[in-house]
C-alpha positions in Angstrom: -2.9 28.9 -13.2 -0.7 25.8 -14.0 1.0 24.0 -11.1 4.7 23.4 -11.6 6.9 21.3 -9.3 10.5 20.5 -9.5 10.1 16.9 -8.4 7.1 14.5 -8.4 7.8 13.6 -4.8 7.4 17.3 -3.9 4.1 17.3 -5.8 2.9 14.3 -3.9 3.8 15.8 -0.6 2.2 19.2 -1.3 -1.0 17.5 -2.6 -1.2 15.1 0.4 -1.1 18.2 2.7 -3.9 19.8 0.6 -6.5 16.9 0.6 -8.8 15.5 3.2 -8.2 12.5 5.3 -10.0 9.9 3.1 -8.2 11.1 0.0 -4.8 11.1 1.9 -5.4 7.5 3.0 -6.2 6.5 -0.5 -3.0 8.2 -1.7 -1.0 6.3 1.0 -2.6 3.0 -0.1 -1.7 3.8 -3.7 1.9 4.5 -2.7 2.1 1.2 -0.8 0.8 -0.6 -3.9 3.4 1.2 -6.1 6.1 0.2 -3.6 5.1 -3.5 -3.8 5.3 -3.3 -7.6 8.9 -2.0 -7.3 10.1 -5.0 -5.2 12.2 -7.5 -7.1 10.6 -11.0 -7.4 13.4 -12.5 -5.3 12.5 -10.2 -2.3 8.8 -10.7 -2.3 8.8 -13.6 0.1 11.0 -11.7 2.6 8.8 -8.6 2.5 5.7 -10.8 2.8 7.2 -12.4 6.0 7.9 -8.9 7.4 4.3 -7.8 6.7 2.8 -10.9 8.2 4.9 -10.6 11.4 3.2 -7.4 12.2 -0.4 -8.4 11.5 -3.0 -9.1 14.2 -5.3 -12.1 14.2 -8.1 -10.2 12.5 -5.9 -9.2 9.6 -4.5 -12.7 9.4 -8.1 -14.0 9.1 -8.9 -11.5 6.3 -5.7 -12.5 4.5 -6.5 -16.2 4.9 -9.9 -15.6 3.4 -8.3 -14.0 0.4 -5.9 -16.9 0.1 -8.9 -19.2 0.1 -10.4 -17.3 -2.7 -7.3 -18.0 -4.7 -8.0 -21.7 -4.4 -4.8 -22.6 -2.5 -6.8 -24.9 -0.3 -8.5 -24.3 3.0 -6.6 -21.4 4.4 -5.7 -21.2 8.0 -5.3 -17.8 9.6 -1.8 -18.2 10.9 1.6 -16.9 9.8 3.0 -20.4 9.1 0.2 -21.4 6.8 0.2 -18.1 5.0 4.0 -18.2 4.5 3.8 -21.8 3.3 1.1 -21.0 0.8 2.7 -17.8 -0.5 4.8 -19.5 -3.3 1.8 -21.4 -4.6 0.1 -18.0 -5.3 2.3 -17.6 -8.4 1.4 -14.4 -10.2 -0.9 -13.3 -7.3 2.0 -13.1 -4.8 2.3 -9.3 -5.3 -1.4 -8.9 -4.6 -1.1 -10.9 -1.4 1.8 -8.6 -0.3 -0.2 -5.5 -1.3 -3.0 -6.7 1.0 -0.7 -7.5 3.9 1.2 -4.2 3.5 -2.1 -2.4 3.4 -3.4 -4.0 6.6 -0.1 -3.2 8.2 -0.2 0.4 6.9 -3.6 1.0 8.4 -2.4 -0.4 11.8 0.7 1.8 11.7 -1.4 4.9 11.1 -3.8 4.0 13.9 -0.8 3.5 16.2 0.2 7.1 15.6 2.6 7.2 12.7 1.8 10.4 10.8 0.4 10.0 7.4 3.1 12.4 6.1 5.9 10.2 7.5 4.3 7.0 6.1 4.0 8.6 2.7 7.5 10.0 2.7 9.0 6.6 3.7 7.2 4.8 0.8 7.8 7.5 -1.8 11.5 7.4 -1.1 11.6 3.8 -2.5 9.9 4.5 -5.8 11.5 4.7 -9.2 11.1 8.0 -11.2 8.5 6.4 -13.4 6.4 5.2 -10.5 6.8 8.5 -8.8 5.4 10.3 -11.8 2.4 7.8 -11.9 1.8 8.4 -8.2 1.9 12.1 -8.7 -0.7 11.8 -11.5 -2.8 9.8 -9.2 -2.4 12.3 -6.4 -3.6 15.0 -8.7 -6.7 13.0 -9.6 -7.3 12.5 -5.8 -6.9 16.3 -5.3 -9.5 17.0 -7.9 -11.8 14.3 -6.5 -11.4 15.8 -3.0 -12.1 19.3 -4.2 -15.2 18.6 -6.1 -17.1 17.5 -3.1 -16.2 14.2 -1.6 -17.2 13.6 2.0 -13.9 13.9 3.9 
């Protein structure tokens, strides 16, 4: 029986309610990455600053290690250094923001924000093209979840 939804956002929501926790977390992570891809270049630094402001020291250390792997010098796990190094990342700035947003997303979920609300918030910012891509990814996760993953 074929599935038919009026809106890709509806499909994403229905699928997220039908999959296990691990698949749902993957879907939220993919939604966050899609959201970062939608951010205009001129807003990346502002969004990165917002993400950094909410990270704890462990996440800052992980992000600094990633910065070091990008050969921007010896990274220091503090917000000032990471903000100062952000412009030098060039084409990798979006990846840095995806990491920071992902760390923040995990913390928000651990603090009690429901996965449904997190997904709804991010999905609301996506373009129709990205929504359709995310809906396709959600369907892949649904199939992966149903064929026997350990959730």
